[in-house]
N, C-alpha and C positions, 0 to 999 in steps of 0.2 A: 216506750221509746219511740222517738220520731223517726219515720222512714225518710232517709236522705237519698235523693236521686242525683245522679251525676248530671251536671249542667254544662260542663266544659268538655272539650274534645279529649279523648284518651291520649292523643299525641302531644298535647301541650305539656311542656316541662318548665320548671322554675328552679331557682336555687333552693327552694323550700324542701325538695327531696333530698338535699345534701346536708340538711341541718340535723345534727345528732339528737337523739331522744334524751332530753334532759330529765333528771329525776325530780326536779322542782315541779309540783303539780300546778303551780300558778303560772307556769310558762306554757303557752299554747302557740302553735304555729299553724298557719293555714294560708290559703290563697289570698285572703283578705288582710294579711298582717303586714303589708307594706313592701312585699317583694316586688321589685320593679323591673326585673329582667326575666323575660320569658322567651322560650324558643320552641320550635316545632321539631319533634323527634323524626318526622319524615324528611324534612329539609335540612335539619341541624343549623338553622338560621333563625333570625327573628321574624321571618316571613313564612307563611304557610305555603302549601302547594299552589294556592290561588294568588300568590304574591301580596296578600293582605297581611297586616301587622298581627303578631301573635300576642294575645292578652286575654284574660278571663272574660272581659266584656265583648270580645270579638269571636272567640273560639267556642261558639255555641251552636246548638241545633238550628238549622236553617242555612248555615254556611256550607258552601258546596263541598268542602273537604272534611267536614265534621264527621267524626267516627265515635259512636257511643261505646261504652265499655262492653 
């Protein structure tokens, strides 16, 4: 099994977490499945504590407010 490491901040949230677990094995949901609305759990807005936009491509290691799991 492949070891998957977290690449996004643990405070990043999306509608993805609100999608029910469907029983259809062909349905998969993830950060790369077209979810276009993200927010920061710290600020509860679409901007992080550093006032930069919240998105998988921006909420990564190296960002001042990034927090790993």
